[in-house]
C-alpha positions as MATLAB code, in Angstrom:
seq = 'XXXXXXXXXXXXXXXXXXXXXXXXXXXXXXXXXXXXXXXXXXXXXXXXXXXXXXXXXXXXXXXXXXXXXXXXXXXXXXXXXXXXXXXXXXXXXXXXXXXXXXXXXXXXXXXXXXXXXXXXXXXXXXXXXXXXXXXXXXXXXXXXXXXXXXXXXXXXXXXXXXXXXXXXXXXXXXXXXXXXXXXXXXXXXXXXXXXXXXXXXXXXXXXXXXXXXXXXXXXXXXXXXXXXXXXXXX';
ca = [
      -0.022   -0.238    0.127;
       1.189    3.733   -0.709;
       2.793    5.361    2.491;
       0.954    8.527    3.334;
       1.590   10.873    6.002;
      -0.532   13.539    7.022;
       0.815   17.286    6.930;
      -1.168   19.920    8.031;
       1.463   22.617    8.424;
       1.908   22.386    4.553;
       0.306   25.298    3.895;
       2.852   27.074    6.599;
       5.769   25.744    5.510;
       5.713   26.414    1.848;
       5.100   29.953    2.929;
       7.005   30.596    5.788;
       9.645   27.537    6.826;
       9.567   26.789    3.002;
      10.831   30.891    2.575;
      13.418   30.465    5.262;
      14.845   27.432    4.328;
      15.365   27.904    0.592;
      16.316   31.335    1.087;
      18.606   31.011    4.303;
      19.638   27.178    4.276;
      23.492   27.116    3.924;
      23.755   30.109    5.803;
      24.000   31.354    9.634;
      21.675   32.990   10.793;
      22.278   36.301   12.178;
      19.434   36.868   14.009;
      19.052   35.083   17.669;
      21.878   32.448   16.795;
      21.007   29.206   17.990;
      23.278   27.755   20.609;
      23.830   24.649   18.504;
      22.790   22.311   21.506;
      20.601   19.284   19.995;
      20.561   17.141   22.716;
      17.628   17.789   24.783;
      14.289   15.962   26.125;
      10.385   16.165   24.236;
       9.097   18.203   27.251;
      12.155   20.270   27.394;
      11.772   24.022   26.424;
      13.798   24.837   23.461;
      12.910   28.523   22.720;
      10.482   30.990   23.974;
       7.821   33.679   21.900;
       7.184   36.451   23.889;
       7.418   34.401   26.948;
       5.403   31.273   25.155;
       7.328   27.768   25.497;
       8.023   25.709   22.217;
       9.389   22.054   23.660;
      11.522   19.574   22.062;
       8.414   17.791   20.966;
       7.373   20.531   18.752;
      10.577   20.470   17.544;
      10.944   17.257   16.471;
       7.451   16.708   14.532;
       8.690   19.864   12.478;
      11.399   19.130   11.521;
      10.329   15.687   10.717;
       7.948   17.209    8.389;
      10.054   19.598    7.016;
      12.662   17.306    6.164;
      10.402   14.761    4.511;
       8.868   17.761    2.141;
      12.084   18.999    1.574;
      13.284   16.090    0.484;
      16.335   15.866    2.989;
      17.387   13.132    5.007;
      19.113   14.648    8.179;
      21.220   11.414    8.412;
      23.213   12.014    5.120;
      24.377   15.892    6.501;
      27.304   16.515    7.496;
      27.696   18.204   11.248;
      27.872   21.779   10.133;
      25.013   21.347    7.232;
      22.693   19.317   10.386;
      23.104   22.069   12.597;
      22.180   24.969   10.010;
      19.271   22.776    9.272;
      17.986   22.768   12.817;
      18.409   26.815   13.082;
      16.080   27.081   10.336;
      13.190   24.089   11.510;
      13.717   26.579   14.706;
      13.452   29.687   13.423;
      10.529   28.536   11.301;
       8.646   27.661   14.979;
       9.620   30.450   16.230;
       7.862   32.274   13.184;
       5.041   30.166   13.213;
       4.205   30.798   17.061;
       4.888   34.876   16.746;
       2.573   35.027   13.400;
      -0.332   32.619   15.707;
       0.450   35.380   18.514;
      -0.800   38.253   16.238;
      -3.262   36.487   14.370;
      -5.138   35.914   18.208;
      -5.127   39.037   18.385;
      -6.621   40.120   15.267;
     -11.200   39.434   15.063;
     -10.589   36.433   12.966;
     -12.723   33.478   14.199;
     -11.711   29.802   13.458;
     -15.325   27.994   13.243;
     -15.425   24.159   13.970;
     -16.853   23.659   10.362;
     -13.963   24.446    8.940;
     -11.707   22.495   10.850;
     -14.206   19.581   10.187;
     -13.672   19.792    6.846;
     -10.269   19.910    6.827;
     -10.210   16.641    9.496;
     -12.495   14.721    6.816;
     -10.640   15.635    3.542;
      -7.119   14.180    5.806;
      -9.298   11.076    6.523;
     -10.798   10.625    2.901;
      -6.797    9.904    1.921;
      -6.592    6.626    3.829;
      -8.622    3.228    2.927;
      -9.551    2.965    6.158;
     -10.039    4.392   10.037;
      -7.145    2.255   11.585;
      -4.813    3.670    8.297;
      -5.921    7.275    9.642;
      -5.122    6.420   12.944;
      -1.635    4.895   12.422;
      -0.994    7.829    9.963;
      -1.593    9.652   12.866;
       0.486    7.721   15.336;
       3.604    7.346   12.579;
       3.386   11.196   12.808;
       3.332   11.615   16.421;
      -0.146   12.744   16.470;
      -3.560   12.475   17.962;
      -6.703   13.672   16.791;
      -6.932   16.252   19.090;
      -3.471   17.890   18.386;
      -4.432   17.439   14.704;
      -7.063   19.552   14.822;
      -4.793   22.254   16.609;
      -2.652   22.087   13.745;
      -5.794   22.834   11.243;
      -6.734   25.674   13.614;
      -3.509   26.995   13.768;
      -3.134   26.731    9.727;
      -6.142   28.630    9.241;
      -6.264   31.017   11.579;
      -2.799   32.303   10.342;
      -3.467   31.998    6.324;
      -6.018   33.878    7.259;
      -4.248   36.618    9.041;
      -1.457   36.970    6.424;
      -4.656   37.056    4.263;
      -5.985   39.868    5.974;
      -2.942   41.884    6.625;
      -0.830   41.313    3.246;
      -3.670   40.227    0.798;
      -1.457   37.494   -0.727;
      -4.285   36.660   -3.147;
      -4.293   39.900   -4.992;
      -0.415   39.125   -5.517;
       0.246   38.859   -9.747;
       3.245   37.800  -11.855;
       3.860   40.115  -15.019;
       4.344   38.703  -18.669;
       8.197   39.694  -18.188;
       8.703   38.721  -14.800;
       7.731   34.930  -15.867;
       9.755   35.149  -19.239;
      13.068   36.132  -16.749;
      12.348   32.991  -15.309;
      11.540   30.943  -17.957;
      15.258   32.432  -19.668;
      17.243   31.831  -16.191;
      15.811   28.499  -16.203;
      17.125   27.544  -19.585;
      20.407   29.772  -18.796;
      20.823   27.668  -15.619;
      19.708   24.217  -16.848;
      22.173   21.251  -16.968;
      20.334   19.226  -18.535;
      21.305   18.563  -22.282;
      18.637   18.969  -24.397;
      18.209   19.908  -28.181;
      14.795   22.186  -27.345;
      13.385   23.028  -24.348;
       9.635   23.026  -23.735;
       8.294   25.968  -25.063;
       7.307   29.021  -22.727;
       3.323   28.313  -23.607;
       4.002   24.456  -22.349;
       5.196   26.118  -18.854;
       3.698   29.415  -18.241;
       1.302   28.781  -15.420;
       3.672   26.729  -13.678;
       6.173   29.384  -13.865;
       3.389   32.361  -12.927;
       2.931   30.068   -9.642;
       6.356   30.031   -8.976;
       6.871   33.871   -9.515;
       3.725   34.821   -7.267;
       4.865   32.373   -4.619;
       7.724   33.695   -4.241;
       6.418   37.376   -4.019;
       4.375   36.120   -1.457;
       7.179   34.853    0.397;
       8.854   37.749    0.531;
       6.289   39.535    1.457;
       5.650   37.489    4.552;
       9.306   37.366    5.420;
       9.350   41.420    5.669;
       6.580   41.269    7.234;
       7.739   38.749   10.282;
      10.657   40.567    9.913;
       9.313   43.674   11.349;
       7.288   41.469   13.943;
      10.195   40.221   15.376;
      11.648   43.770   16.453;
       9.416   44.413   18.916;
       9.351   40.282   19.870;
      11.347   38.748   22.873;
      12.885   35.473   21.435;
      15.247   32.852   23.209;
      16.748   30.148   21.735;
      18.438   27.871   24.195;
      19.634   25.272   21.539;
];
């Protein structure tokens, strides 16, 4: 049977963590550097954001989800790269908590019905409830923690949309053409004929829009961090 995983925070990882990992991976974080102490228990506090604790189990869950989504096998990384990857994971968690705190101050309300719909959608990916429960267990989740992740995902994304109008971001024809030319120029594949722009236009358009959205979110969260009290202990 095909193995399925539950990634409730995928949307957040793509927009928040994905930007951090793609943009900063391989670079040392200049803000709130970690102590590079990766030995901790699940209940240990690994960071605080405005007094709210992030514990080891939070880190382990997101570390696993991000590494799987990004196709990274931590066991194959050298020590320095593992430390850099861990630094980016904790930065992702800090950003996620900070955005959640700001979203909770807003007037956004997440209905139980919207959470139910996503839970049912997740269940629908599996052949039986037993298989669904096994997937939850594999990801160290319970149905209650799953619902909490869904709630957090909805409220943060709604907040970002409200503050940044992400759905209005567009890509111009010149921007898409530039990405297309760069892709052709940097391609290492020896092909006689590249796919015509018309064949990949929609894909490149989505790529440009996502990059713009990520840049908006990055700048927005950097501004939030200015007045935030953040401590990282790993």
